[in-house]
C-alpha positions in Angstrom: -18.4 22.6 6.0 -19.2 23.0 2.3 -16.8 25.1 0.3 -17.5 26.3 -3.2 -14.9 26.2 -6.0 -12.5 24.0 -4.3 -9.9 22.1 -6.4 -8.3 18.8 -5.7 -6.5 16.2 -7.8 -6.4 12.5 -7.0 -3.3 10.8 -8.7 -2.9 7.1 -9.0 0.4 6.0 -10.7 0.4 8.8 -13.3 -3.4 8.8 -13.8 -5.2 11.9 -12.4 -8.7 12.8 -11.4 -9.2 16.5 -11.2 -12.2 17.9 -9.4 -13.2 21.5 -9.1 -16.5 23.1 -7.9 -19.0 22.6 -5.2 -18.1 19.6 -3.0 -17.2 18.6 0.5 -13.5 18.5 1.3 -12.3 14.9 1.3 -11.0 13.6 4.6 -7.2 13.4 5.1 -5.8 10.3 3.6 -8.6 9.8 1.0 -6.9 11.8 -1.8 -4.2 9.7 -3.5 -0.9 11.5 -4.2 2.4 10.4 -5.7 5.6 12.1 -6.6 5.1 11.8 -10.4 2.8 14.3 -12.2 -0.2 12.8 -14.0 0.2 12.1 -17.7 -3.5 11.7 -18.3 -6.2 13.4 -16.2 -10.0 13.2 -16.1 -11.2 16.8 -15.4 -14.5 17.0 -13.6 -16.7 19.8 -12.3 -18.6 19.0 -9.1 -22.3 20.0 -8.7 -24.7 19.3 -5.9 -28.1 18.4 -7.2 -31.6 17.3 -6.1 -33.7 14.6 -7.5 -33.0 11.2 -9.0 -29.4 10.5 -10.0 -30.1 7.4 -12.1 -30.7 8.3 -15.8 -33.9 7.1 -17.5 -32.0 4.9 -19.9 -31.3 1.2 -20.1 -28.0 0.4 -18.4 -25.1 -0.9 -20.5 -23.7 -2.8 -17.5 -24.9 -3.0 -13.9 -23.1 -4.3 -10.8 -24.0 -4.4 -7.1 -22.1 -1.1 -6.4 -22.3 0.7 -9.7 -24.2 1.0 -13.0 -23.2 2.5 -16.4 -25.2 4.1 -19.2 -24.3 5.2 -22.7 -26.5 7.4 -24.9 -24.0 7.6 -27.7 -22.6 11.0 -26.7 -22.1 10.6 -22.9 -21.0 7.9 -20.5 -22.8 8.1 -17.2 -21.5 6.1 -14.2 -23.7 5.9 -11.1 -22.4 4.7 -7.7 -24.9 2.9 -5.5 -25.4 3.0 -1.7 -27.5 0.0 -0.7 -28.3 1.7 2.6 -30.6 4.3 0.9 -33.5 4.5 -1.5 -33.0 5.2 -4.3 -29.7 3.5 -4.2 -27.9 5.9 -6.6 -25.9 8.4 -4.5 -23.8 10.1 -7.2 -23.3 10.2 -11.0 -20.4 11.1 -13.2 -21.2 12.3 -16.7 -18.3 11.9 -19.2 -18.0 13.1 -22.8 -17.5 9.9 -24.7 -13.9 9.4 -25.8 -12.7 12.5 -23.8 -11.4 13.3 -20.4 -13.9 15.9 -19.2 -17.2 15.7 -17.4 -19.4 16.5 -14.5 -19.6 15.0 -11.0 -23.2 15.1 -9.7 -24.1 14.2 -6.1 -26.7 14.8 -3.4 -26.2 15.5 0.3 -25.7 11.8 1.1 -22.5 11.5 -0.9 -19.8 13.7 0.7 -16.6 11.9 -0.4 -15.5 12.5 -4.0 -13.1 9.6 -4.4 -14.9 6.8 -2.5 -14.4 3.4 -4.1 -15.4 2.3 -6.7 -15.7 5.6 -8.6 -12.0 6.2 -8.4 -11.3 2.9 -10.0 -13.9 3.4 -12.7 -12.5 6.8 -13.6 -9.0 5.4 -13.8 -10.2 2.6 -16.2 -11.9 5.3 -18.3 -8.8 7.5 -18.4 -6.7 4.5 -19.5 -9.2 3.6 -22.2 -8.9 7.1 -23.6 -5.2 7.8 -23.0 -3.6 4.3 -23.4 -2.9 1.5 -21.0 -5.0 -0.8 -18.8 -5.8 -1.7 -15.3 -4.8 -5.3 -14.7 -5.7 -8.0 -12.2 -2.0 -8.4 -11.4 0.8 -7.8 -8.9 3.7 -5.4 -9.6 7.0 -6.6 -8.1 10.0 -4.1 -8.4 13.7 -4.9 -8.1 16.9 -3.0 -8.8 16.5 -3.2 -12.6 12.8 -2.5 -13.0 9.5 -4.4 -12.3 7.5 -7.5 -13.3 3.8 -7.4 -14.0 2.7 -10.7 -12.4 -0.8 -11.5 -13.7 -3.2 -14.3 -13.1 -6.8 -15.0 -12.1 -7.9 -15.3 -8.5 -6.1 -18.1 -6.8 -3.1 -18.1 -9.2 -0.7 -17.0 -6.4 -0.3 -13.3 -6.9 -0.5 -12.4 -3.2 1.6 -15.4 -2.1 4.3 -14.4 -4.6 4.1 -10.8 -3.5 4.6 -11.7 0.1 7.5 -14.1 -0.7 9.3 -11.5 -2.9 8.7 -8.7 -0.3 10.4 -11.0 2.3 13.4 -11.1 0.0 13.6 -7.3 -0.2 11.4 -6.5 -3.3 9.2 -3.5 -3.4 5.7 -4.8 -4.2 3.6 -1.9 -5.6 0.4 -3.9 -5.7 -0.6 -7.5 -5.1 -4.0 -7.2 -6.8 -4.6 -4.3 -9.2 -1.8 -2.7 -11.2 -1.8 0.0 -13.9 0.3 -0.7 -17.0 0.8 2.1 -19.5 3.2 3.2 -22.1 5.6 6.0 -21.3 4.3 9.4 -22.2 6.7 10.1 -25.1 9.9 9.0 -26.8 12.0 11.5 -24.8 11.2 9.4 -21.7 13.1 6.5 -23.1 10.1 4.6 -24.5 8.9 1.3 -23.0 6.2 0.7 -20.4 5.5 1.5 -16.8 3.6 -0.4 -14.1 2.1 1.4 -11.1 0.6 0.5 -7.8 -3.0 1.5 -6.9 -5.0 2.2 -3.7 -6.9 -1.2 -4.2 -4.7 -3.9 -2.6 -5.4 -7.6 -2.3 -5.1 -9.7 0.8 -1.4 -8.8 1.1 -2.2 -5.1 1.6 0.4 -3.9 -0.9 -0.4 -0.5 -2.3 2.6 1.7 -3.2 1.6 4.7 -5.3 4.4 5.0 -7.8 5.4 3.8 -11.3 8.4 1.7 -12.2 9.8 0.7 -15.7 8.4 -2.7 -16.8 10.9 -5.4 -17.7 8.8 -8.6 -18.2 5.3 -10.0 -18.1 4.8 -13.0 -15.9 1.6 -15.2 -16.2 1.3 -17.4 -13.1 0.2 -21.0 -13.1 0.4 -23.5 -10.2 2.5 -26.6 -10.8 4.3 -29.3 -8.9 7.7 -27.8 -10.1 9.1 -24.5 -11.1 9.4 -23.8 -14.9 9.6 -20.5 -16.8 8.2 -20.9 -20.3 8.5 -18.1 -23.0 5.2 -17.1 -24.5 4.4 -15.9 -28.0 2.6 -12.5 -28.2 -0.6 -14.3 -29.2 -0.5 -16.7 -26.2 0.5 -13.9 -23.8 -2.4 -11.7 -25.0 -4.9 -14.6 -24.5 -3.7 -15.1 -20.9 -3.5 -11.3 -20.1 -6.9 -10.6 -21.6 -8.7 -12.4 -18.8 -6.7 -10.4 -16.3 -7.6 -6.8 -17.3 -10.5 -4.4 -16.5 -12.0 -3.1 -19.7 -14.2 0.0 -19.8 -17.3 -2.1 -20.4 -19.5 0.9 -20.8 -17.8 2.1 -24.0 -17.0 -0.2 -26.9 -14.5 2.1 -28.7 -12.6 2.6 -25.4 -12.6 -1.2 -24.8 -11.1 -1.6 -28.3 -8.4 1.0 -27.5 -7.6 -0.9 -24.3 -7.3 -4.1 -26.2 -5.0 -2.4 -28.7 -2.8 -1.3 -25.7 -2.6 -4.9 -24.6 -1.7 -6.1 -28.1 1.1 -3.5 -28.2 2.3 -4.5 -24.8 2.7 -8.2 -25.6 4.6 -7.3 -28.8 7.0 -5.0 -27.0 7.6 -6.7 -23.6 8.9 -10.3 -23.2 6.3 -12.6 -21.6 6.6 -15.8 -19.7 4.4 -18.5 -18.2 5.7 -19.2 -14.8 4.6 -22.7 -13.6 5.6 -22.7 -9.9 5.1 -24.3 -6.5 4.6 -20.9 -4.7 7.7 -21.5 -2.6 10.7 -19.2 -1.7 12.7 -20.7 -4.6 10.1 -19.4 -7.1 10.2 -15.9 -5.5 14.0 -15.8 -5.7 13.9 -16.8 -9.3 11.5 -14.0 -10.1 13.3 -11.3 -8.2 16.6 -12.3 -9.9 15.0 -11.3 -13.2 14.9 -7.7 -12.1 18.3 -7.6 -10.6 17.4 -8.5 -7.0 16.1 -6.2 -4.3 16.1 -2.4 -4.9 
């Protein structure tokens, strides 16, 4: 049943997507909620439309499941459904550099937060408000959390499973939000948060934890923890983040967030054998199990 002027907020580790207007109520379990209030929120007005949803512009970037456009004033993100023609099933129009916009859809797109639009909007929000979505695990212990980053095959899921077996809380084994605290009264520093987009380990805990260290994984025949300079840490972390490719200024702000992160948080290269000893060594750096 279609209800007009509904309101719903999807919150992922302190990043919100607020939707008001004409849309179909999301199924139970689709809307992400967490105990913490959002510190940055994309505010959208939903509208049901007829006709083509793909703009008559050249795309800035196009993937199998989505395509992005930029006319200088607006960012437009279209989600594709390969089972239909035309493939575009919905479009979000965002004011460039801001956190407001419109959510346009037709009758074949009933679910407001169906992946990947939720992930794209989180990336946009972080590009405006500060922080980044990273290709990384978040492993929490008694004294905070580690951001454990690395490309596919580096061992994030293996390390997540091993530390979880020792009592760690793994917020994510695949995609983790990292962002600065909202203001100085919060104590400063950085937070990492789990997301609804897990890896093979299935870890997806929707909460934020203070970040203690950055860990860049590398497979090796022995375990060795090597301190990294900010420049080296940035080079390794850069390949493990999701920039807002549709907006150059937002991508630059995301890069500035990463530069600040590696200056303020200790970073290490962890050459390891993926065994239980490596997991114990990492968990000890955040005080053991929570």
